[in-house]
N, C-alpha and C positions, 0 to 999 in steps of 0.2 A: 614474357614472365610477369611484369609488371600491369600491361595491359590485359594481360587474362584476369588478374586479381582486380583489377579496377571493374572491369566488365562484370565479375560475377557481383563484387558489393554491391553495383548502380543496379543489377537485376534482382538482387537481395532486399533493396531500398524499397524500390517501386515496387516489388511484391507487397512488402510491408505497408506501405502507403496505400494499395489499393485493398487491401485486407480492411484496413484503419477504416479509409472512407465507404465500405458497406456497412461495417456494425456501426461506426459514428450515425451514419444515416438511417439506420432503422431503429438506435436508441432515439435518437431525435424524436421520430417519430411515436415509439412507445411510450416516454416519460415526460412526465411536465416539465421545461425548460427549468429545473430548481435544481441549487448544488443540495443534492442527500445528507450534506453535513450541516452548512450553515445557513441554508435556505432562501441562498440570494437568489433571486430570480432575476431571470435572461430574457434579451430581445433579441431581434432579427443584429442588432446594431453591436451587441457585447458576445454572442454567441460563441464566438471565437475562444470564448474564455471558460468556455464548459467544455468540461472533457469526460469521456468514457473511462469506467476504472472497471477493471476486471477484476471481480469481489477474491477470485481463486488465485490470482495473480498469471493466470495463463491467457496470454493473449490470443492464442489457438482455440480456447474454450469462449466458442460463439455462439451460445444456442437460439434458435430464431425467436422464442420469446423472450429471450432478455434477461433469464435469471441470471445470469453472471455477471450482468452492467449495473452499474451506477453512474447517474450523473454528478459529477464531483465539479466544483471551480479551479481553476488553476491550482489555487492557495492551497484546499483541502486535499485537493489530490498530492502534491509532493509532499503534505504532510500524513497522509498515509502511507506514500512508499518509504518516505523516514521513519516512520514508524516500525514499519515490517522490518527495514534496514537492522534498526536498532535491537528489535524481538529476536532476530536472527544474530545477531553477537550477543544478546544475555541480558541488553540493559533494558531500562525501566525509568520512563520519562525522561530518555536521555542521559541518563547517568548510569554508572556501574551500582549493582546491587551492594548494599551494606555485605559485608564478609562474615560468615557465620561467627557468635561467640564463642571462643573457646575458653573460656575461664567459666568456672561455675562458682561463684561466690558463695554458695551455700554447699559444699561438698563437704566439709568437715562437720554440720552442724549437729546431727546427727548422734554423731560421737562424745559430741561436748556436751548435750544433753542428757544423754546416758551417766555420764560422770556426776551427775548431782545427783 
């Protein structure tokens, strides 16, 4: 059983790596080697630090025109995924949003003004 599971995992990893190589190579041919967020430029020596980000977060959506891709450096790519994770958890800028106010300080003001 363990060998079968290991084989399935290995095949899935190989397929994912092959798929990634295909769209990465295409993206590097289509787009300039610049991070789409911080504008850091890349050369052959540091190109391994430039990643392909899927705008819709679907790694299987790889149109040949590259419309679902953007090149991001490792840091900006990690930041983008962290922001997506936090947004799905309802966080803003890494923090839980403030609770809605339940106290209404002027609730009885109208009544007080009418008494005068």
